[in-house]
Backbone as CSV, one residue per row, in Angstrom:
resi,resn,N_x,N_y,N_z,CA_x,CA_y,CA_z,C_x,C_y,C_z
1,UNK,102.875,90.074,127.079,102.222,91.141,126.307,101.476,90.527,125.124
2,UNK,100.397,91.154,124.715,99.608,90.681,123.590,100.447,90.626,122.320
3,UNK,100.064,89.709,121.415,100.761,89.642,120.131,100.107,90.521,119.068
4,UNK,99.095,91.299,119.459,98.512,92.264,118.525,99.554,93.322,118.169
5,UNK,99.607,93.692,116.920,100.618,94.652,116.485,100.295,96.084,116.891
6,UNK,99.023,96.393,117.063,98.634,97.709,117.568,97.616,97.491,118.685
7,UNK,98.039,97.807,119.896,97.170,97.639,121.052,96.259,98.854,121.185
8,UNK,95.018,98.605,121.588,94.081,99.702,121.836,93.601,99.651,123.278
9,UNK,93.668,100.800,123.946,93.148,100.922,125.305,92.385,102.231,125.398
10,UNK,91.121,102.151,125.766,90.288,103.339,125.933,90.224,103.710,127.408
11,UNK,90.555,104.960,127.711,90.429,105.488,129.063,89.536,106.720,128.975
12,UNK,88.277,106.552,129.330,87.331,107.631,129.123,87.213,107.933,127.642
13,UNK,87.336,109.199,127.293,87.204,109.616,125.897,88.522,109.607,125.142
14,UNK,89.596,109.135,125.784,90.920,109.087,125.154,91.246,107.645,124.779
15,UNK,91.647,107.438,123.543,92.073,106.119,123.062,93.589,106.121,122.901
16,UNK,94.229,105.119,123.492,95.671,104.945,123.377,95.945,103.809,122.401
17,UNK,96.657,104.108,121.337,97.077,103.110,120.360,98.585,102.933,120.480
18,UNK,99.017,101.698,120.744,100.429,101.414,120.977,100.968,100.487,119.901
19,UNK,101.961,100.958,119.157,102.657,100.105,118.195,103.412,99.038,118.992
20,UNK,103.151,97.792,118.688,103.590,96.712,119.574,104.490,95.714,118.857
21,UNK,105.607,96.232,118.356,106.620,95.375,117.747,107.997,95.812,118.274
22,UNK,108.174,95.759,119.594,109.375,96.354,120.193,110.676,95.714,119.746
23,UNK,110.665,94.424,119.440,111.901,93.760,119.028,112.439,94.327,117.723
24,UNK,111.574,94.932,116.922,111.986,95.533,115.653,111.768,97.043,115.665
25,UNK,111.786,97.600,116.860,111.653,99.054,117.045,110.400,99.591,116.353
26,UNK,109.344,98.770,116.391,108.036,99.154,115.837,108.120,99.564,114.370
27,UNK,108.930,98.831,113.630,109.092,99.109,112.203,107.759,98.970,111.475
28,UNK,107.609,99.758,110.436,106.362,99.767,109.659,106.395,98.654,108.611
29,UNK,106.307,97.438,109.087,106.221,96.271,108.215,104.872,96.264,107.503
30,UNK,104.715,95.356,106.562,103.420,95.215,105.893,102.317,94.958,106.914
31,UNK,102.597,94.063,107.849,101.590,93.716,108.852,101.304,94.891,109.779
32,UNK,102.338,95.652,110.139,102.134,96.801,111.019,101.295,97.869,110.319
33,UNK,101.583,98.138,109.062,100.779,99.121,108.326,99.313,98.709,108.293
34,UNK,99.062,97.425,108.036,97.679,96.944,108.003,97.023,97.079,109.364
35,UNK,97.775,96.801,110.424,97.213,96.889,111.772,96.900,98.328,112.159
36,UNK,97.780,99.257,111.790,97.505,100.669,112.079,96.256,101.131,111.330
37,UNK,96.173,100.777,110.059,95.008,101.173,109.264,93.719,100.594,109.847
38,UNK,93.777,99.366,110.324,92.588,98.744,110.916,92.150,99.506,112.164
39,UNK,93.103,99.911,112.991,92.756,100.696,114.183,92.207,102.069,113.793
40,UNK,92.806,102.694,112.796,92.295,103.991,112.356,90.876,103.850,111.799
41,UNK,90.617,102.758,111.100,89.259,102.519,110.601,88.272,102.440,111.761
42,UNK,88.665,101.786,112.846,87.808,101.713,114.030,87.497,103.113,114.558
43,UNK,88.506,103.970,114.558,88.344,105.303,115.150,87.534,106.239,114.271
44,UNK,87.416,105.930,112.986,86.596,106.758,112.109,85.138,106.775,112.557
45,UNK,84.713,105.708,113.205,83.328,105.595,113.656,83.305,105.289,115.149
46,UNK,83.909,106.179,115.922,83.958,106.029,117.381,83.642,107.375,118.010
47,UNK,82.385,107.811,117.927,82.042,109.172,118.355,82.278,109.451,119.838
48,UNK,82.302,108.412,120.653,82.536,108.635,122.080,84.006,108.891,122.399
49,UNK,84.894,108.589,121.458,86.331,108.790,121.661,86.739,110.109,121.024
50,UNK,87.317,110.994,121.821,87.549,112.356,121.368,89.015,112.704,121.135
51,UNK,89.930,111.836,121.551,91.366,112.057,121.327,92.036,110.699,121.148
52,UNK,93.066,110.663,120.302,93.888,109.466,120.133,95.323,109.804,120.517
53,UNK,95.930,108.952,121.336,97.367,109.033,121.622,98.037,107.860,120.920
54,UNK,99.047,108.149,120.120,99.784,107.124,119.376,101.188,107.029,119.963
55,UNK,101.561,105.817,120.384,102.861,105.645,121.015,103.462,104.302,120.631
56,UNK,104.701,104.052,121.042,105.374,102.810,120.691,105.813,102.046,121.926
57,UNK,105.744,100.723,121.852,106.219,99.873,122.941,107.733,99.698,122.828
58,UNK,108.377,99.465,123.965,109.802,99.178,123.954,110.673,100.411,123.931
59,UNK,111.808,100.317,123.255,112.850,101.345,123.316,112.630,102.523,122.379
60,UNK,111.697,102.415,121.432,111.580,103.457,120.411,110.132,103.674,120.017
61,UNK,109.877,104.862,119.515,108.559,105.153,118.948,108.379,104.375,117.657
62,UNK,109.252,104.616,116.674,109.162,103.903,115.397,110.434,104.154,114.597
63,UNK,111.022,103.066,114.108,112.279,103.161,113.351,112.061,103.187,111.849
64,UNK,110.835,103.413,111.391,110.601,103.542,109.957,110.268,102.223,109.294
65,UNK,110.467,102.158,107.996,110.123,100.957,107.243,110.980,99.767,107.673
66,UNK,110.458,98.582,107.419,111.174,97.340,107.697,112.130,97.070,106.524
67,UNK,113.423,97.311,106.745,114.398,97.192,105.654,114.555,95.753,105.181
68,UNK,114.370,94.785,106.068,114.442,93.393,105.633,113.348,93.086,104.617
69,UNK,112.133,93.556,104.898,111.044,93.355,103.945,111.307,94.097,102.641
70,UNK,111.841,95.307,102.742,112.113,96.073,101.525,113.167,95.376,100.670
71,UNK,114.187,94.818,101.304,115.218,94.098,100.547,114.633,92.867,99.866
72,UNK,113.740,92.172,100.582,113.115,90.989,99.987,112.256,91.370,98.780
73,UNK,111.561,92.485,98.879,110.726,92.920,97.755,111.595,93.245,96.530
74,UNK,112.774,93.801,96.776,113.652,94.185,95.665,114.184,92.964,94.911
75,UNK,114.077,91.791,95.508,114.597,90.580,94.888,113.704,90.053,93.768
76,UNK,112.558,90.663,93.542,111.637,90.217,92.504,112.195,90.451,91.112
77,UNK,111.544,89.876,90.100,112.046,89.978,88.714,112.094,91.401,88.186
78,UNK,111.248,92.281,88.727,111.266,93.685,88.301,112.054,94.549,89.280
79,UNK,112.940,93.910,90.060,113.715,94.576,91.107,112.800,95.256,92.131
80,UNK,111.645,94.674,92.313,110.729,95.140,93.344,109.880,96.326,92.974
81,UNK,109.861,96.716,91.709,109.149,97.944,91.334,107.690,97.913,91.780
82,UNK,106.974,96.854,91.449,105.553,96.788,91.799,105.349,96.673,93.303
83,UNK,106.104,95.797,93.943,105.934,95.567,95.376,106.308,96.801,96.187
84,UNK,107.380,97.473,95.799,107.801,98.666,96.530,106.841,99.825,96.297
85,UNK,106.355,99.953,95.075,105.357,100.988,94.802,104.106,100.755,95.651
86,UNK,103.696,99.512,95.759,102.544,99.173,96.595,102.808,99.518,98.059
87,UNK,104.009,99.219,98.544,104.363,99.521,99.933,104.250,101.007,100.220
88,UNK,104.878,101.826,99.378,104.883,103.264,99.642,103.491,103.874,99.454
89,UNK,102.701,103.294,98.567,101.320,103.755,98.410,100.514,103.465,99.664
90,UNK,100.665,102.244,100.202,99.933,101.877,101.416,100.385,102.701,102.616
91,UNK,101.680,102.949,102.711,102.177,103.761,103.818,101.655,105.197,103.714
92,UNK,101.700,105.752,102.511,101.176,107.102,102.320,99.690,107.194,102.630
93,UNK,98.947,106.154,102.260,97.517,106.148,102.555,97.272,106.126,104.056
94,UNK,98.087,105.360,104.799,97.945,105.327,106.256,98.222,106.696,106.853
95,UNK,99.297,107.346,106.407,99.625,108.678,106.928,98.490,109.664,106.648
96,UNK,97.884,109.549,105.474,96.815,110.480,105.109,95.513,110.222,105.861
97,UNK,95.406,109.073,106.507,94.228,108.824,107.336,94.219,109.726,108.569
98,UNK,95.390,110.120,109.043,95.471,110.848,110.308,94.730,112.183,110.255
99,UNK,94.966,113.047,109.257,94.184,114.292,109.233,92.697,114.074,108.975
100,UNK,92.323,112.910,108.422,90.903,112.639,108.187,90.202,112.053,109.407
101,UNK,90.972,111.588,110.387,90.343,111.079,111.601,89.605,112.204,112.305
102,UNK,88.433,111.931,112.873,87.703,112.996,113.561,88.352,113.436,114.869
103,UNK,89.196,112.585,115.429,89.858,112.912,116.693,91.252,113.498,116.436
104,UNK,91.680,114.483,117.234,93.086,114.876,117.195,93.970,113.698,117.596
105,UNK,95.096,113.547,116.906,96.033,112.456,117.179,97.316,113.057,117.748
106,UNK,97.686,112.611,118.942,98.896,113.089,119.612,99.944,111.989,119.561
107,UNK,101.100,112.276,119.006,102.215,111.337,119.041,102.951,111.497,120.365
108,UNK,103.128,110.391,121.076,103.907,110.367,122.315,105.234,109.693,121.969
109,UNK,106.297,110.488,121.837,107.511,110.026,121.172,108.652,109.830,122.174
110,UNK,109.238,108.633,122.115,110.410,108.347,122.942,111.430,107.592,122.098
111,UNK,112.652,107.529,122.596,113.686,106.770,121.895,114.080,107.445,120.592
112,UNK,113.695,106.835,119.489,113.984,107.404,118.178,112.728,107.405,117.320
113,UNK,112.703,108.341,116.394,111.680,108.383,115.346,112.431,108.684,114.059
114,UNK,112.683,107.639,113.281,113.539,107.787,112.109,112.787,107.464,110.830
115,UNK,113.193,108.135,109.745,112.656,107.875,108.407,111.125,107.911,108.438
116,UNK,110.457,106.810,108.088,108.999,106.803,108.111,108.451,106.948,109.528
117,UNK,109.269,106.664,110.539,108.849,106.928,111.916,108.783,108.413,112.202
118,UNK,109.743,109.165,111.656,109.699,110.626,111.752,108.526,111.163,110.936
119,UNK,108.283,110.546,109.786,107.118,110.892,108.962,105.829,110.713,109.749
120,UNK,105.754,109.651,110.536,104.556,109.395,111.332,104.347,110.483,112.375
121,UNK,105.416,110.914,113.024,105.317,112.020,113.982,104.830,113.280,113.271
122,UNK,105.433,113.584,112.120,105.063,114.783,111.378,103.626,114.738,110.894
123,UNK,103.100,113.544,110.674,101.731,113.398,110.181,100.695,113.565,111.282
124,UNK,101.108,113.373,112.534,100.158,113.509,113.643,99.812,114.986,113.852
125,UNK,98.658,115.210,114.468,98.193,116.579,114.684,99.033,117.307,115.729
126,UNK,99.491,116.570,116.720,100.269,117.119,117.823,101.331,116.096,118.203
127,UNK,102.385,116.541,118.873,103.422,115.604,119.305,104.093,116.120,120.570
128,UNK,104.308,115.206,121.503,105.081,115.479,122.711,106.228,114.476,122.736
129,UNK,107.437,114.962,122.987,108.622,114.103,122.934,109.378,114.130,124.248
130,UNK,109.998,113.007,124.568,110.924,112.952,125.688,112.205,113.710,125.336
131,UNK,112.846,114.274,126.342,114.034,115.103,126.115,115.161,114.344,125.423
132,UNK,115.248,113.049,125.666,116.350,112.278,125.096,116.000,111.626,123.760
133,UNK,114.855,111.982,123.205,114.427,111.422,121.924,115.235,112.049,120.784
134,UNK,115.431,111.269,119.722,116.120,111.773,118.535,115.253,111.540,117.302
135,UNK,115.355,112.475,116.369,114.561,112.433,115.153,115.494,112.491,113.949
136,UNK,115.144,111.764,112.899,115.953,111.830,111.697,115.227,111.267,110.488
137,UNK,115.639,111.739,109.334,115.228,111.140,108.058,116.528,110.678,107.410
138,UNK,116.977,109.511,107.851,118.366,109.090,107.687,118.627,108.204,106.481
139,UNK,117.618,108.015,105.638,117.780,107.082,104.536,118.954,107.384,103.634
140,UNK,119.292,108.657,103.488,120.402,109.021,102.606,121.704,108.365,103.051
141,UNK,121.818,108.035,104.324,123.038,107.413,104.833,123.253,106.009,104.290
142,UNK,122.186,105.357,103.822,122.324,104.032,103.216,122.028,104.084,101.716
143,UNK,121.960,105.302,101.183,121.750,105.457,99.752,120.310,105.488,99.317
144,UNK,119.387,105.701,100.264,117.957,105.738,99.933,117.360,107.031,100.469
145,UNK,117.182,108.003,99.599,116.650,109.306,100.021,115.239,109.134,100.578
146,UNK,114.945,109.816,101.682,113.640,109.695,102.341,112.604,110.571,101.629
147,UNK,112.250,110.184,100.425,111.369,111.013,99.610,109.944,111.050,100.144
148,UNK,109.404,109.918,100.569,108.034,109.951,101.101,107.981,110.582,102.490
149,UNK,108.905,110.292,103.404,108.903,111.039,104.666,109.042,112.547,104.464
150,UNK,109.714,112.929,103.390,109.906,114.346,103.074,108.578,115.093,102.947
151,UNK,107.536,114.412,102.484,106.246,115.070,102.273,105.703,115.612,103.589
152,UNK,105.653,114.761,104.597,105.146,115.204,105.902,106.115,116.156,106.578
153,UNK,107.411,115.850,106.502,108.408,116.696,107.164,108.370,118.119,106.633
154,UNK,108.317,118.264,105.308,108.362,119.597,104.702,107.075,120.382,104.911
155,UNK,106.045,119.734,105.424,104.821,120.423,105.789,104.772,120.774,107.271
156,UNK,105.857,120.460,107.979,105.961,120.795,109.403,107.055,121.813,109.675
157,UNK,108.163,121.703,108.959,109.303,122.579,109.222,109.646,123.346,107.953
158,UNK,110.490,124.356,108.085,110.826,125.183,106.926,111.589,124.372,105.884
159,UNK,111.567,124.835,104.653,112.172,124.091,103.550,113.660,123.822,103.770
160,UNK,114.398,124.858,104.138,115.842,124.688,104.284,116.181,123.749,105.433
161,UNK,115.441,123.838,106.531,115.710,122.947,107.655,115.352,121.506,107.297
162,UNK,114.242,121.323,106.607,113.856,119.975,106.187,114.889,119.404,105.226
163,UNK,115.327,120.212,104.277,116.275,119.713,103.282,117.617,119.372,103.922
164,UNK,118.019,120.155,104.898,119.265,119.836,105.601,119.166,118.479,106.285
165,UNK,118.047,118.220,106.956,117.865,116.909,107.590,117.915,115.794,106.556
166,UNK,117.303,116.029,105.409,117.200,114.992,104.379,118.543,114.683,103.723
167,UNK,119.350,115.709,103.466,120.593,115.472,102.723,121.775,115.137,103.616
168,UNK,121.699,115.486,104.893,122.792,115.112,105.806,122.532,113.775,106.479
169,UNK,121.251,113.432,106.674,120.935,112.216,107.408,121.241,112.314,108.885
170,UNK,121.490,113.523,109.383,121.816,113.701,110.798,120.572,113.593,111.668
171,UNK,120.764,113.095,112.877,119.714,113.152,113.875,119.633,114.557,114.452
172,UNK,118.448,114.931,114.889,118.281,116.152,115.663,117.703,115.790,117.023
173,UNK,117.958,116.645,117.997,117.458,116.415,119.346,115.986,116.782,119.441
174,UNK,115.383,116.370,120.533,113.982,116.734,120.766,113.821,118.245,120.884
175,UNK,114.783,118.893,121.552,114.708,120.350,121.694,114.775,121.030,120.328
176,UNK,115.643,120.523,119.453,115.736,121.083,118.104,114.448,120.817,117.325
177,UNK,113.887,119.624,117.496,112.630,119.293,116.834,111.510,120.241,117.263
178,UNK,111.505,120.597,118.533,110.505,121.559,119.009,110.748,122.935,118.391
179,UNK,112.000,123.358,118.346,112.311,124.675,117.768,111.915,124.745,116.298
180,UNK,112.032,123.621,115.587,111.704,123.590,114.163,110.203,123.437,113.911
181,UNK,109.439,123.071,114.934,108.002,122.888,114.760,107.574,121.462,114.494
182,UNK,108.495,120.511,114.652,108.151,119.111,114.420,107.361,118.533,115.591
183,UNK,107.645,119.007,116.810,106.884,118.591,117.988,106.430,119.834,118.740
184,UNK,105.406,119.644,119.570,104.856,120.766,120.329,105.599,121.025,121.633
185,UNK,105.905,119.929,122.344,106.473,120.056,123.678,107.543,118.991,123.884
186,UNK,108.495,119.312,124.759,109.546,118.376,125.151,109.550,118.305,126.674
187,UNK,109.570,117.090,127.197,109.479,116.891,128.642,110.501,115.840,129.068
188,UNK,110.856,115.800,130.364,111.731,114.719,130.843,111.102,113.362,130.564
189,UNK,111.921,112.355,130.277,111.374,111.027,129.955,110.396,110.498,130.985
190,UNK,110.672,110.745,132.253,109.794,110.237,133.309,108.431,110.906,133.298
191,UNK,108.341,112.067,132.650,107.082,112.819,132.635,106.312,112.665,131.332
192,UNK,106.845,111.873,130.398,106.265,111.832,129.057,104.810,111.361,129.068
193,UNK,104.543,110.249,129.702,103.179,109.719,129.701,102.220,110.674,130.391
194,UNK,102.627,111.228,131.524,101.753,112.157,132.247,101.479,113.411,131.426
195,UNK,102.502,113.928,130.756,102.322,115.142,129.954,101.391,114.889,128.780
196,UNK,101.565,113.741,128.131,100.701,113.413,126.994,99.274,113.191,127.455
197,UNK,99.114,112.482,128.548,97.768,112.230,129.081,97.079,113.531,129.468
198,UNK,97.831,114.443,130.085,97.241,115.722,130.491,96.740,116.503,129.284
199,UNK,97.533,116.543,128.211,97.097,117.245,127.004,95.897,116.548,126.383
200,UNK,95.939,115.219,126.325,94.827,114.463,125.738,93.535,114.708,126.510
201,UNK,93.618,114.679,127.837,92.413,114.879,128.640,91.912,116.314,128.559
202,UNK,92.831,117.272,128.423,92.400,118.657,128.244,91.588,118.808,126.966
203,UNK,92.084,118.215,125.875,91.372,118.302,124.601,90.071,117.515,124.658
204,UNK,90.097,116.346,125.307,88.895,115.516,125.407,87.796,116.208,126.200
205,UNK,88.176,117.171,127.038,87.190,117.907,127.805,86.460,118.977,127.019
206,UNK,86.918,119.265,125.807,86.231,120.233,124.950,85.031,119.564,124.283
207,UNK,84.185,120.370,123.680,83.027,119.830,122.982,83.490,119.064,121.751
208,UNK,83.173,117.775,121.711,83.674,116.912,120.658,83.273,117.357,119.269
209,UNK,82.023,117.771,119.099,81.567,118.166,117.767,82.323,119.397,117.289
210,UNK,82.663,120.307,118.202,83.421,121.501,117.821,84.827,121.130,117.363
211,UNK,85.468,120.226,118.084,86.820,119.812,117.715,86.807,119.057,116.388
212,UNK,85.804,118.208,116.185,85.723,117.464,114.920,85.552,118.407,113.736
213,UNK,84.636,119.357,113.865,84.423,120.322,112.788,85.678,121.163,112.582
214,UNK,86.282,121.582,113.679,87.465,122.428,113.596,88.655,121.725,112.983
215,UNK,88.874,120.459,113.346,90.001,119.724,112.761,89.813,119.565,111.259
216,UNK,88.612,119.188,110.850,88.350,119.021,109.423,88.582,120.340,108.681
217,UNK,88.083,121.439,109.246,88.239,122.739,108.598,89.696,123.175,108.564
218,UNK,90.441,122.865,109.629,91.863,123.243,109.685,92.623,122.687,108.490
219,UNK,92.446,121.402,108.225,93.183,120.790,107.118,92.598,121.170,105.759
220,UNK,91.287,121.293,105.684,90.678,121.624,104.398,91.091,123.011,103.906
221,UNK,91.275,123.961,104.825,91.555,125.329,104.394,93.009,125.563,104.019
222,UNK,93.899,124.662,104.426,95.329,124.924,104.249,95.731,125.118,102.792
223,UNK,95.140,124.353,101.896,95.542,124.442,100.502,94.701,125.379,99.663
224,UNK,93.809,126.130,100.281,92.893,126.990,99.527,93.414,128.413,99.408
225,UNK,93.053,129.117,98.350,93.293,130.558,98.297,92.568,131.249,99.452
226,UNK,93.032,132.433,99.802,92.537,133.104,100.998,91.022,133.282,100.987
227,UNK,90.461,133.717,99.857,89.030,133.966,99.823,88.241,132.671,99.983
228,UNK,88.717,131.600,99.352,88.029,130.319,99.479,88.178,129.744,100.883
229,UNK,89.334,129.986,101.505,89.540,129.503,102.874,88.561,130.167,103.829
230,UNK,88.363,131.484,103.677,87.406,132.171,104.542,85.978,131.703,104.275
231,UNK,85.640,131.467,103.031,84.296,130.983,102.708,84.056,129.606,103.316
232,UNK,85.048,128.724,103.182,84.900,127.376,103.696,84.835,127.357,105.220
233,UNK,85.701,128.130,105.876,85.697,128.126,107.337,84.487,128.868,107.903
234,UNK,83.973,129.838,107.152,82.723,130.468,107.571,81.588,129.462,107.604
235,UNK,81.522,128.605,106.584,80.509,127.552,106.560,80.707,126.578,107.721
236,UNK,81.973,126.300,108.057,82.251,125.413,109.186,81.757,126.030,110.496
237,UNK,81.926,127.335,110.651,81.463,127.983,111.877,79.940,128.004,111.955
238,UNK,79.285,128.156,110.811,77.827,128.066,110.797,77.383,126.676,111.246
239,UNK,78.027,125.638,110.687,77.701,124.262,111.082,77.914,124.066,112.571
240,UNK,79.018,124.563,113.085,79.352,124.425,114.503,78.346,125.181,115.380
241,UNK,78.022,126.412,114.976,77.129,127.243,115.787,75.741,126.640,115.900
242,UNK,75.331,125.881,114.895,73.983,125.307,114.891,73.889,124.014,115.697
243,UNK,75.012,123.500,116.177,74.984,122.280,116.983,74.315,122.561,118.324
244,UNK,73.426,121.692,118.796,72.716,121.932,120.058,73.647,122.175,121.240
245,UNK,74.735,121.405,121.334,75.630,121.583,122.473,76.412,122.884,122.393
246,UNK,76.592,123.426,121.202,77.239,124.730,121.083,76.327,125.812,121.652
247,UNK,75.034,125.697,121.395,74.081,126.644,121.980,74.164,126.606,123.500
248,UNK,74.303,125.409,124.053,74.441,125.276,125.498,75.750,125.904,125.973
249,UNK,76.837,125.724,125.216,78.111,126.320,125.591,78.066,127.838,125.599
250,UNK,77.423,128.430,124.598,77.292,129.889,124.542,76.440,130.392,125.706
251,UNK,75.321,129.694,125.967,74.447,130.095,127.075,75.182,130.005,128.411
252,UNK,75.958,128.942,128.585,76.694,128.767,129.833,77.716,129.888,130.031
253,UNK,78.397,130.280,128.947,79.370,131.363,129.051,78.678,132.667,129.451
254,UNK,77.561,132.962,128.806,76.858,134.215,129.097,76.262,134.222,130.502
255,UNK,75.901,133.036,130.978,75.305,132.910,132.318,76.336,132.612,133.397
256,UNK,77.632,132.588,132.994,78.749,132.394,133.921,78.621,131.089,134.712
257,UNK,78.411,129.992,133.967,78.347,128.662,134.565,79.028,127.668,133.638
258,UNK,79.242,126.449,134.130,79.834,125.420,133.290,78.780,124.858,132.339
259,UNK,79.159,124.557,131.100,78.178,123.988,130.165,77.801,122.561,130.542
260,UNK,76.576,122.219,130.294,76.074,120.869,130.538,75.948,120.166,129.195
261,UNK,77.094,119.722,128.668,77.106,119.081,127.372,76.660,117.632,127.478
262,UNK,76.062,117.126,126.412,75.498,115.778,126.428,76.440,114.732,125.838
263,UNK,77.697,115.052,125.732,78.650,114.097,125.145,79.138,113.089,126.187
């Protein structure tokens, strides 16, 4: 297998990004964070790619931060204050790249997704999990509250459910994660890749410019007051409606035929 930390494979309009550090359960080391950011930078300017699938090699999706690196950083003269602050800033910046990507990002989750790995799932636009997958924000069990993973988690599930996960450090099942809204679908492990690919290809078959405009508007409106949200999304619909391929899509619907999009 390649020694690249994040593998990229394009299949049509779908890009598969694979975290490739299986011996360490795809931990978010300094090098892994840099590699993920580099791949996301590539996707910012990849108009032919309409969906991203994010997955992990080996036994797990992602086990969170690299604790060995974190312990080494703490050994500094300031007990790691500067180095650890830099780490969490870089990790947060990587997570925030996901909603800014023009493509929807689907997490394909197997094994475990713990701490910052669970944060990564929560940060993705969509997620499909294997039935035997487990999720947790378990840092409290070693005396380190998962404060940064809490940001993404609490924006996916209700406050009380998120707080229970954070203060107990318990794992939850994939079925429970689906019930809480952390993942969209749960499938048998043998069907995980096929299910994720099917969803990715379904989305990739939509008009790319519409999905790009819609994704941007979805996240932009979330924090706005109601009147501003309607004003902003109205402008997004105007932008979308004026796209040449949207005109073709409307004409095709009215004429009861398939659209001939130029993407």
